[in-house]
N, C-alpha and C positions, 0 to 999 in steps of 0.2 A: 798349687793354688794359683789361678790366673791373676796376673797383676791388674789392679784397678786402673782404668783409663784415667789419664790426667785431663784437666779441663782443656788443655791445648789440643790433645788428641781428639776430644769430643768435638771441638770446634772444627777441626779439619774434616772429621767424618760428616759433620753437618754440611760442610761445603760441598763434598762430593756425593752426598746422599747415598752412601753405600753402607753395608754392614760394617765394613772396616776400610779405611782409606788405603789405597795401594801404596806400598813402600818398596817398589821394585827397582832393579837395576840390571844392566846388561853384564852378565858374567861370561868372560871368554871361555871357549871350549878347552883351551890349553890348560886352564886352571881347573875346570870341572873334571876333565879326564886326567887328573894327576894322581900320582901314587906317593903318599907320604912314607918316608923312610922309617918312621916310628909310629906308634899308636897316636891317634888324634881323638881327643875327647869331644863330646857333644859341644861343650862350651868353646873349645878351640875352634871348631868348625863355624859356630855361630858368630864368634868374635871376628874371624877372618872375613866373613861375609859382610858384617857391619862396617868393617874398615874399608873393604873394597867399594861398598856403596857410597860411603862418605867421600872417598877419593873421586869416584865418578861424578859426584854432585858438586864437588868443591874444587875450584881451580887452585893450582899451586905453582908459584914461581921458582921455588927452591927444591922441589921434590919431597917436601915434608908436608904431612897432613896432620891436622889436630881434630880430635873428637872429644866432646865432653863426656865424662864418665857416666853422668845421668842419662844423656842421650843414648850412649852405647848400651846401658842396662835396659833402657826402654826398647831399643831396636831388637834385642835378643830375648826379651821377656825374662830378664834376670830379676826376680822379685825377692831375692834373699838379702838379708842385712850383712852377709859375710862379704864385704867389699874386698877384704884381703885375698880371698880366694879368686875373685874376679881379676884383681890386679896381677896376682901370681900367674894366672892363666894367660893374661895378656903378655906378660913378660916372657912366658915360655914360647910364644909364637915365634919369637926372634930366633930360636934355635932349631926349628923344625925344617928339615930339608924335604923338598918335593921333587919327584921326577915328573916332568911335564908332558902332557899330550900323549899318554902311553898307548892309546888305542889307535893313533894315527898310523898310516902305513909308513914304513921306515923312510921311504924317499920323500915324504911330505912333512916329516918332523923337522922342527927348527934345529939349528945347530946347537943351541944350548939345550941340555937335557935334564939338568938337576941344579937346583939352587934353593936358597931360602926365599920365602915370599916377602917377609918383612925383615930386612937385615939390620935395621936400627929402630929402637923403640925407646922413648923417654917417658917415664912415669912421673906425673906431677899430681898435686893434691886433688884437683878437680878435672884434669884433662890428661889425655895421652897423645903424644906426638909419635909419628911413625913414618918410615920410608917404605916404598915398594921397590922390590928388586929392579934394577935398571933394565935388564933384558926383557922383563915382563911389563914394564911401565906403559909402553905404548899399547900393548895388547889389552891391558886392563882399562885404560882410559878411552881408547877408540877401537874396540874389538871389531873385526870383520865377521867373525862367526861367534855366536853367543846364545845363551838361553836367558830368558827374562826370569830372574830369581826374585821372588817377593819375600822380604823378611817376615812379613806377617804370617806366611805359611810356614817358614822355617821355625818360628817360635813354638809351633805346636809339637814338634818332634821331641821324643824322650830318649832316643838312642842315636849315637853318632853314625852307625852303619845305615840306619833308616834315612837319615838326612842325606848322606852321600849317595845312596841308591836313588832317592828322589831326584837329586840334581842330575845324575847320570841319565835317568829316563826322561826327564823334562827336556833335555837337550834334543830328543828325538820326537817330541810331541807332535810336530806337524807332519811327520811321515809315519807315525803310528807304530813304529817298530825300531828298537835299538839295533845297533851293530852287534854282530856276534863277537863275544869276548871269551877267551879261555877262562875257565872258572877260577883258576888260581890267580890270574891277574885281577879278576873282579874282586876276589877275596881281599887282595892286597890294596886295591883302590878303596874298598869300604872300611878296612880295618887297620891299614898300615902294613908295610912290608914285613915288619918284625912282630906285629901284634899277635901274641898268642899263636904264632905260626905252627908250633908243634901240636897244638890242640886241634888244628883243622887241616891235617894232611889228607884226610879222607873227605871226599865230596859229600857223602851222606851225612857226616857230622856237621860240616859247614852249612849244609842245606837245612838240617833240622834245628840247629842251635842259633844260626844267624840269619840265613836267607829268608826262611819262612816268616820269622818274626818281623824282619824289615819290610817284606812285601805287605804283610798285614797292616803294619803301621802306616805305610805310604797310602794304602787304599782307604784306611780309616780316617786319616788326618789331613790329607793333602787335596789338591784340586785336580789330580789325575788318578786314573785307575790302571794298574799294571797287572800283567800275568806272565809267569815264567815259561820260557820255551827252551827246552834242553835238546842239545844235539849230541848224539852218541857215536862213538867209534867202537863197533862191536857192542859190548855190554857197558863200557865205561862212558860216562858223560865227559865230553871234551870242551864244548863251548856252551855259553848261555846267552840268551837274548830275552827281551821283554816286549810284549805288545803294550802299547800306550794309548789310552783313550783320554779325551779331553775332559774337562770338568764334569763330574757326574751331575752336579746340581743344575747344569745347563742342558742336560740331555732331554728332559721333558719338554723344553722349549724348541727342540729341533723339529722342524716341519717334517711330517711323514708323507706329505703329498708329493708325488714325483715332480709336478710342475714347480712347486715351491723350492725343492732341492735344486732344480736346474736354474731357477731364477737367482737363487743365492750364489750359485757358482758363477753365473754371468756377471753379477754385480761385483763380486770379489775380484774377478779378472780386471775390471775397470778401475778398481782401487778402493771400493767400499770395504770397511772393516766387517768381518764376518758377523759379529754380534749386532752391528747396525743393520746388516742385510737381513738378519732374522727379524728385526723389528719392521723393516720395510715390507717384507712379504705378508705381514699381518696388517699393514696399513693400506697397501695398494693391492688391486686385483692382479691376477696373472697377466691379463691383457695389457693393463697399464704399464706393468714392468717390462713386458716384451716390447711394447711400443717405445718406451723411453730408452731402453737399451739399444734398440735398433736405430733410433734417432741419434743417440750419442755416438754410436759406432760410425754411422754415415758422416756425421760432422767431424769426427776424428780423422776419417780418411779423406776429407775434402782438403786437397793441397792448395786450392786457390784462396781459401779463407785463412784468417789469422790462426796461428797455432794455439790450441787449447792447452794451457799450462797445467790445469788441474782437472783431469777427466772425471774424477769422482765428484767434484763440486758441480761440474756440468750435468752429470747424471742426476744429482739431487734436484737441480733446478728443472730438468726435464720432467721428472716425476711430479714435482710440486706444481708445475705450470701446465701439465698435461700435454707436453710437446709430443708429437707423433710423426712418423715417417711421411704421412700424407701431407704434412705442412711443408711449406717452402722454407728451407733453412735460411736462405738469404733474406726472405721477408722478415723472419723472426729476428735475425741478427741486425737488420736495419730498421728495427722498430722506431716509430716516431720518437724523437728526442723529447724529454719532458718539456711540456709547454711552459712550465713554470720553473725552468732552470735558472732564470734570473730571480726567481722565487725567494723563499726563505733561505737565508744564507747558511742556516744550520741544518738543512735537510740531510746532508751527507753524514754529519755527526750523529743526528738522530737515528739514522739507519744503522750506523755502526754500533750504537748502543743497543739497538734491537737485535743485531747479530750476536752481540756478547750474551744477551739473555738466551737466545736460541742455542748458542754454543754450550751454555751451562746445562740446558735441558737435554741437549744431545749427549753430553758427557754422562749424565745420570743414567741414560739408557744402556750404556755400554757395560760389558762385564768387567770384572776386576783386572783380568789379564790385559784387555785392550786399554783400560784406563791407565794401568801401570806403564804400558808401552808409550802412551801419549805423554804422561808426566815425565818419563825418562827422556823422551825426544825433546820436550820443551826445555828441560834442565840442561840438555847438551848444547843448546843454542848459545848465542853470544849475550844472552840476557844477563843483566847485572846480578852478582851473587845475592844481593839483597832481595831480588825479585824471583828467586828460584822457589819452587814448591818444596818445602821441607816438612818435617814432622812437627816443627814448632808452629805456633799459632799463625795461620796465614792472615795477614792483614788485608785490607781492602785493595791496596795497590797490587799485592801479589795476585789476588784473585782476578782483578781486572786485567792484569797483564797476561795471565795464563789464558783466560777465556778470549781475550783479544787475539792472542796468537792462535788459539784453536779455531776461532771463527775464520781467520784468514787462511789457515791450512785447510779447513773443511770446505769453504765456499769461495775462496779467492777474493780478489779485490772487487769492490762493488762496481758494476757497469751501469751505463746510462739507463738501460731497460730495467735494471733492478730498482734504481731510484724512482723511475716512472711508476713502476708497480707499487712501490712503497708509498709514494705520494698519493696514488689513487686509493690505496687502502686507508690512509689518513683522512682523505676527503670523504670517503664513504662513511667512516666512523663519525666524522663531524656532522654529517647529514642524517645521523640517526640510523645508519645501516641501509639507507636507500641507495640505489645505483647512482653513481655520479654521472 
């Protein structure tokens, strides 16, 4: 039975205006593509992810992290009153050995090959303290290659093998097909090297009893859709791969017009998030997008002008202002300075407040995957721990700081022409909508 959302969770959901607030983190591929040396229960896998996310969100000076038992239970969807079982499972994580990055080519694998993930665990009445294995610590906190794992999706799974298969496939979401893996290795990744090994020595038994069920659960409960690809040597199946599609709920929104598909591709190349690009092709005409993209590309290639630090922000302004290649870029960049720059001293602050509002609206339009990516990126900055976006009730200061950061990331620092345009907008509004 699904756990009832707390008032804190509902508040955060109201903040992000989504069906469920993202609760994602960057999980390194070395951990995703690991092989446990013993069976791993569903609860073990969920707990490990909750601890890894907590570590990625929370700085530590001594290599120890603390998580409240109630927070941990909420992160993994543990709605049972049997806290003793929860604690016993947490304690058991300390003794589970993993072999890391098992599908990497031998020459690219790290020197360390097997270790426990959490070598030290302390159980307290309301909290759990734990360490992360030293060889893995840097990979966990600042991974170079990773998958965005959302705990809200993991909560839905009912089988450990399904959750493991989901993470394995999600790692390859952007290239739409996983690497080929020998079926015995995939079996051990999903179930543990010694987990019921004798029962699944034949591929057809493993496929019927484990793999088919896991595939069905991933397709029914997650944000991706997968299909099995078998590669045979003679009559025997040797390796397995999976095709991976993005969120099925997003597919109806995908534009089917060839021009729109090309427009999305061009905007993504410049730095626009894909879900935002889908919004833009519905907001602007094909010609408007082509013109703005061409204008932005020409401006980016102009070595005589100041370097554009945020091409995506520049493209958004080009679309909003109708900039086109027929205009003179220098004329645009040297627009008359605001005649009332000696004006109201708070114009800049007023404009920044307006940008924060726009950033909030922009965030609402993104899908959960892109939202989770942005929240994780924000939490990874040098922002004070008290101002990080967490599952607890986000106060006004946290919301303001997050959307202030998002506004700067999205549109960059305000420029004189931005302030001029904003001042003209205010003047027009004060004159009842007439032209200034």
